[in-house]
C-alpha positions in Angstrom: -76.3 60.3 87.1 -75.4 59.6 90.7 -77.5 56.4 90.7 -76.0 55.4 87.3 -72.5 55.8 88.7 -73.5 53.7 91.8 -75.4 51.0 89.9 -72.6 50.6 87.3 -69.6 50.9 89.7 -66.7 48.4 90.1 -67.7 48.3 93.8 -71.0 46.8 92.7 -69.3 44.2 90.7 -67.3 43.2 93.8 -70.4 42.5 96.0 -73.0 41.7 93.3 -70.6 39.1 91.6 -72.6 39.0 88.3 -70.8 36.0 86.9 -71.8 33.9 90.0 -75.4 35.2 89.7 -75.6 34.3 86.0 -74.4 30.8 86.8 -77.0 30.5 89.5 -79.7 31.6 87.0 -78.8 28.7 84.8 -79.0 28.4 81.0 -80.8 31.5 79.7 -80.5 30.7 76.0 -83.8 31.5 74.2 -85.6 32.2 77.5 -87.7 35.3 77.9 -86.8 37.1 81.2 -88.3 40.1 82.8 -85.9 42.2 84.9 -88.2 44.1 87.3 -86.5 47.2 88.7 -83.9 46.9 85.9 -82.4 50.3 86.8 -79.4 50.8 84.5 -79.8 47.3 83.0 -76.9 45.9 85.1 -78.3 42.4 84.8 -80.5 43.0 81.7 -77.5 43.5 79.4 -75.7 40.5 81.0 -78.7 38.2 80.5 -79.2 39.3 76.9 -75.5 38.6 76.3 -76.1 35.1 77.8 -78.8 34.4 75.2 -82.0 35.6 76.9 -84.7 37.8 75.4 -84.9 40.4 78.1 -87.7 42.8 79.1 -86.0 45.5 81.1 -88.8 46.8 83.3 -88.7 49.8 85.6 -91.0 52.5 87.0 -88.4 55.3 86.2 -88.4 56.9 82.7 -84.8 58.0 83.2 -83.6 54.5 83.6 -85.5 53.4 80.6 -83.9 56.1 78.5 -80.5 55.2 79.8 -81.0 51.5 78.9 -82.4 52.4 75.4 -79.4 54.7 74.7 -76.9 52.1 75.9 -78.7 49.3 74.0 -78.7 51.3 70.8 -75.1 52.3 71.1 -74.1 48.6 71.6 -76.2 47.6 68.6 -78.4 45.3 70.5 -81.8 44.8 68.9 -85.1 45.7 70.6 -86.2 42.1 70.1 -83.3 41.0 72.2 -83.6 43.7 74.9 -87.0 45.5 75.1 -88.2 48.1 77.6 -91.3 48.3 79.6 -92.2 51.2 81.9 -94.0 49.7 84.8 -96.7 51.2 87.1 -95.8 51.1 90.8 -98.5 48.6 91.6 -98.2 46.0 88.8 -95.5 43.9 87.0 -97.6 44.5 83.8 -97.1 40.9 82.6 -99.5 39.0 80.3 -100.5 35.6 81.4 -97.6 33.0 80.8 -95.5 35.7 79.1 -92.1 34.9 80.5 -89.9 32.0 81.5 -88.3 33.9 84.4 -88.7 37.1 86.4 -85.6 38.5 88.2 -85.8 41.2 90.8 -82.6 42.5 92.2 -82.3 45.0 95.1 -85.9 46.0 94.5 -88.2 43.7 96.5 -88.3 46.0 99.5 -89.6 48.9 97.4 -92.8 47.0 96.4 -96.0 47.6 98.3 -98.8 45.0 98.5 -96.2 42.3 97.7 -98.5 39.3 97.9 -100.9 40.7 95.3 -98.0 42.0 93.2 -96.3 38.6 93.1 -99.6 36.8 92.4 -99.5 38.7 89.2 -95.9 37.8 88.6 -96.7 34.1 89.1 -99.5 34.3 86.6 -97.0 35.9 84.1 -94.7 33.0 84.3 -94.9 30.2 81.8 -95.4 26.6 83.1 -92.2 25.6 84.9 -91.0 29.3 85.0 -89.3 30.8 88.0 -89.0 34.0 90.0 -85.5 34.9 91.3 -85.3 37.5 94.1 -81.9 38.9 95.1 -81.8 41.3 98.0 -79.8 42.3 101.0 -79.6 40.4 104.3 -81.5 42.3 107.1 -78.3 43.4 108.8 -75.8 46.2 108.6 -73.9 45.9 105.4 -71.5 48.3 103.7 -73.9 48.6 100.7 -77.7 48.6 100.3 -80.5 50.3 102.0 -80.8 51.0 105.7 -81.5 47.9 107.9 -85.1 49.0 108.6 -85.9 48.9 104.9 -84.5 45.4 104.4 -86.8 42.4 104.4 -85.4 39.0 105.7 -85.3 36.1 103.3 -87.7 34.1 105.4 -90.3 36.8 105.2 -89.8 37.1 101.4 -90.3 33.3 101.2 -93.5 33.4 103.3 -94.9 36.3 101.2 -94.2 34.4 98.0 -95.9 31.3 99.3 -99.0 33.4 100.1 -98.8 34.6 96.5 -99.1 31.0 95.3 -95.5 29.9 94.8 -95.2 26.3 95.9 -91.4 25.8 95.8 -89.2 28.4 97.4 -85.4 27.8 97.8 -83.1 30.3 99.5 -79.4 30.5 98.9 -77.5 32.5 101.6 -73.9 31.6 100.9 -73.3 32.7 97.3 -73.0 36.5 97.8 -71.4 38.4 100.7 -74.3 40.8 101.5 -77.3 39.3 99.8 -79.6 36.2 99.6 -80.8 34.7 96.4 -84.3 33.1 96.3 -85.8 30.9 93.6 -89.5 30.4 93.6 -91.7 28.3 91.3 -95.3 27.8 91.3 
């Protein structure tokens, strides 16, 4: 419950600026998007509302239950917002399954990232993209301790090792986080 309160707080809206992020993601109408590390569905619900077919993916069963209950109470169909419980070591994507993968505030939790994101890349349809949003590697009023944070340049290098050919980093949109788009 503490995590739910933190993930769904007005304070998060202030720094996460979901409207700006959705604009950055572009037109989501009729796209299939996997939200890895969906947590409470903070972005999953917003992307579904923007027209995407969302797979809210997380390793934690409690978050999956929270999303299912919220989805059902809002009358959102399972086709529009489905759930996928992930193992810790795989995005569990079929080949060319999704148009976009988004991973917010979660990149630093993944081990063996090059191999993991090779699988993510294979799960993207042709022309698909990966969006990583995570904290700058500096002291910020929110987010994990500095020693857990991974700088954007290292994320970009790891994704290139995973086979992504185009990586763009946006450092000015959000106060405490970078946004990175990778295609490949």
